[in-house]
C-alpha positions as CSV (number, residue, x, y, z in Angstrom):
1,M,41.6,-24.2,121.8
2,N,38.4,-25.5,120.2
3,K,40.3,-26.8,117.2
4,I,42.7,-28.7,119.4
5,I,39.8,-30.4,121.3
6,K,38.1,-31.2,118.0
7,Y,41.3,-32.7,116.6
8,I,41.8,-34.9,119.7
9,Q,38.2,-36.1,119.6
10,S,38.4,-37.0,115.9
11,S,41.7,-38.8,116.5
12,I,40.1,-40.9,119.2
13,E,37.2,-41.7,116.9
14,E,39.6,-42.8,114.2
15,M,41.6,-45.0,116.6
16,K,38.4,-46.8,117.5
17,K,38.1,-47.8,113.8
18,V,41.5,-49.3,113.6
19,T,41.7,-53.1,113.3
20,W,44.6,-54.1,115.6
21,P,46.6,-57.3,114.9
22,T,46.2,-60.3,117.2
23,K,49.1,-61.4,119.4
24,K,49.8,-64.3,117.1
25,E,49.9,-62.0,114.0
26,T,52.2,-59.6,115.8
27,Y,54.6,-62.5,116.7
28,N,54.6,-63.8,113.2
29,Y,55.3,-60.4,111.6
30,T,58.1,-59.8,114.1
31,V,59.7,-63.2,113.3
32,L,59.3,-62.5,109.6
33,V,61.0,-59.0,109.9
34,I,63.9,-60.5,111.9
35,C,64.4,-63.3,109.4
36,I,64.3,-61.0,106.4
37,S,66.7,-58.6,108.2
38,V,69.2,-61.4,108.9
39,G,68.9,-62.7,105.3
40,V,69.5,-59.2,103.9
41,A,72.5,-58.8,106.2
42,I,74.0,-62.1,105.1
43,F,73.4,-61.3,101.5
44,L,75.0,-57.8,101.8
45,S,77.9,-59.2,103.8
46,T,78.6,-61.8,101.1
47,L,78.5,-59.1,98.4
48,D,80.9,-57.0,100.4
49,L,83.3,-59.8,101.0
50,G,83.2,-60.7,97.3
51,F,83.9,-57.1,96.2
52,N,86.6,-56.8,98.8
53,Q,88.3,-59.9,97.6
54,G,87.9,-58.7,94.0
55,I,89.5,-55.4,94.7
56,K,92.4,-57.0,96.6
57,F,93.0,-59.3,93.6
58,I,93.0,-56.4,91.1
59,I,95.3,-54.3,93.3
60,N,97.8,-57.0,94.1
61,R,98.1,-58.2,90.5
């Protein structure tokens, strides 16, 4: 039981040392992640469409 209490106390001490992002930074990082996710989705969709059309062209030849 003593080890568990010591672990919790040290975890609390470490959490006090953490530098948390500001509200503006959190907003900016969230927007960045969403934009990159949408960009990657568009890129992969374009590749998928291109490969799909290529395979159809080869099969229907």
